[in-house]
N, C-alpha and C positions, 0 to 999 in steps of 0.2 A: 290492262295498262296502268290503272291506278294502283293495283297491288304491286306491280313491278316498281313503280315510283316510290312507294312506301318502303319496300324492301331495300331499294337502293339508298334511300335516306338513312335507314337503320344501319346499313353496312358502313356508310361514311361516318356515322356517329361512333360506331365501334372502333373504326380505324383511328379517328381523332382521339378517342379516349386512350387507346394504346400508345399513341404518339406522345400524349401528355405524360403518361406514366414513365415512358423511357426518358423524357426530358427532366422530370422533376423528382424521380426516385433515385437517390444516390446509391453508389455501390456499398458493399459490406454491411448492408442492413442499416445504413445511417438514415437519420431523418433529415430531410433537406440536404444541405451540403456538409453537415457535421457527422463525422465518423464515430460510431460507438465502439469504444475499446474496452477490453476486459482482460482478465488474466490469461485467457487462452490465446489471445491474438495481439497483445500489446507489443511484446518484443519483436514478434514476427513482422508486424506492419511498420512499427516506428524505427526498429533497430537503434533504439535510443542509446544503449550502452556502447555500441560500436561506432555510432555516427556514420553508418555506411551509406546505402544507396537510395533510400526512400525520401530524402529531402527533410526539410525542417517540419517540426510539429508543434502546434500550439494546443495544449491540452487543458481542459477544465476538469477538475476533480470536484464532484458535487454529491450531495445527499438529497434524496427525494423530499425529505421533510424540511429542508433548509429554505427559509423565506427569501434570503438574499439570492439563492440559486434560482428560485422561481422568478424573481423579479428581473434577473439578467438573462433568462432563457431566450427571450426574443432577440436581444442584442447579440447573443452568441450565434444564433442561427443566421442572422444577417451578416455577421462577421465571416461565417463560412462561405456565404455568397461573395462577399467583398474580396476575400483572399483566394477564391477558387482559381486554381492553376498556378498560384504563387507559393502558398504555404498550406500544409495540411492542418485543418482545424478539427479537433476531436474532443470527446468527453468521456469520463470514466465515472460510473456510479460507484462511489467508494464504499457504500454500504454493502454492495454485492461483490466487491473485489477488495477485500480487506488486506490481502497480501500486497497488492499494489499500493494501497494507502500506507501500509507499514514501510514498504520499500522507499517511498518518497517522503516519508515523515509528514503525512498530511495531518495537521492539527486543527484546521478549521475549514469552513466551506463558505463560498467556493474558493478553491486554490487554483491559480492559473500558472502553469509552468510551460516555458518555451524550451524546446529541445533542439540544439544545433550542434551537430558533429561531436557527440559525446559530452557536451556541456549543457547544463540546464540553467535557466534564468527565471526567477520568480517575479511575476507581474504584481505590482502593488498600487497601480494608478486607478483612475476613474474607470468604471466598467461600462463605458459607452463605446460604441463601435469605432468612432474616430480615434480615440486614445489607444484602444487595444490594437487597432490596425497599424497605427504609427509605431507602436512598440515592436510589433512583429516585423514590420518592414525594416526598421532600423537594424535589428539583429541580422536579418537576412542579407542586408546590404553591407554592413560594416563587419560582419562575422564576430561581433562581440556585443555585449550589452551596453546600454546607456551608462553614463558616468556613475549614476547612483545605484546601479544594479550590478551586483557581483555574480559572476558565473561560477558554478561549482560542478565538479565531475558528476556525471550520472551514476548513481549507485548500481552495482552489478545485480543481476538477478539472484535471489536467495537460493542457495544450494539446498538440496533435500537433506544433506548431511549436517547443515548448520545447527538444528535443534539439539543434536547429540554429539557436537564436535568434541566436547570434553571427554566423553566416553571413548570415542575413537582414538583420541590422542593418548588416553590412558592405556588402551589396548596396545598401541604401538610401543609405548614405553615398556610395558610389561613383557611383550614379546622379546624385546632387546635385553632387559635386565633380569627378568624372572621367567626363563623359558619353561621351568617345571610347572609354574602356575598357569602359564599360557597353554601348556599341553593338557593339563587337567580341565581347563575351561573348554578346550576344544572337544575333549572326550565327553564332558557334560552336555555340550551342544549336540553331539551325535546321539547320546542316550535319551536326553530329556527334550531338547529343542533349542532353537536359537535364543529364546528368552533366558535360558540359564546362562548363556555366555554373557548376555547383556547384564544380568544380575551380578555376575562375578566382578565385572569390570566397572560397574557404575559406582562412583564415589558418592556415598550417601552424605548429604549435607542438610541435616534437619533444620538448621537455622534458616536456610534460604526458603524453606517451605512453610515456616511458621510466621504468621503475621507479626508485625513489629510490636503490636500491643500485647501479644501473648508471649513473645520470644523471651523476655526478661525472666518471667516466672518459670518457664519450662527449662531454660538454660541455667537457672540459679543453682549455686552450690548449697550443701546442707547448712554451712555456716551462714550464708546469706539468708536462708529461710529462718534460721534460729534468731538472727539479729532482727529480722522483720517481726517475728512473733514477740520478741522482748519489747520492741518499740511499740507495738500495738497494745501490749499489756500495760506499759507505763502510761500510754496515752489514756487508758481507761481509768487510771487511778485519779481520784479527785485531787485538786490542787492543795486542799487543806491537809490531806494525809501525806503528800510529798514533803511538806515543810517540816512535819514531825520527824 
């Protein structure tokens, strides 16, 4: 009888623990009521660029080493509880999601951005729960930012073509204006590989690859170098000999 009582008590404890887990563990792997966003799920969950169907989002961009971020971490978690059911509260580790940091031009930490129907608003006030909640609720209610906060369009997701946009543009121009060169490039691609096509069309710009400190000497003409050598030689002549 005593054994049954002990087992029953253990079963109730397990059930209670599971119930607490269901209540206090948020979806999407978030801690508390704050959703963790990254490059793999940011646009899918927020639909920030389209302003579609998932509601408003208040997002903190932070770095793990940032002291200000650590100090406001507790307030941000409480804000997630405060706005639960009204506004989505989330955070992005900018160190692990550099593409998102570049997309939203994150220059310092923490950066707090509010996303509302394709427009984003940057929070610049005190980082306490009351002030942040008031800011978020104002935008949700009035569908615009406070008077001193200007909304800007949410930047689109970076295209995988973007890093080589100039190359692709040059390809299209060549196909139109120099069909023979385009045909030769295509043949090279078949015989050697796609890298050959890229090499043909890539417009080399050595100046853009050379650091500013070195660019002047590498790009200098022979006359420039001669003038520099003459100037150095004159500088080496003592003042007394110059006057003679």
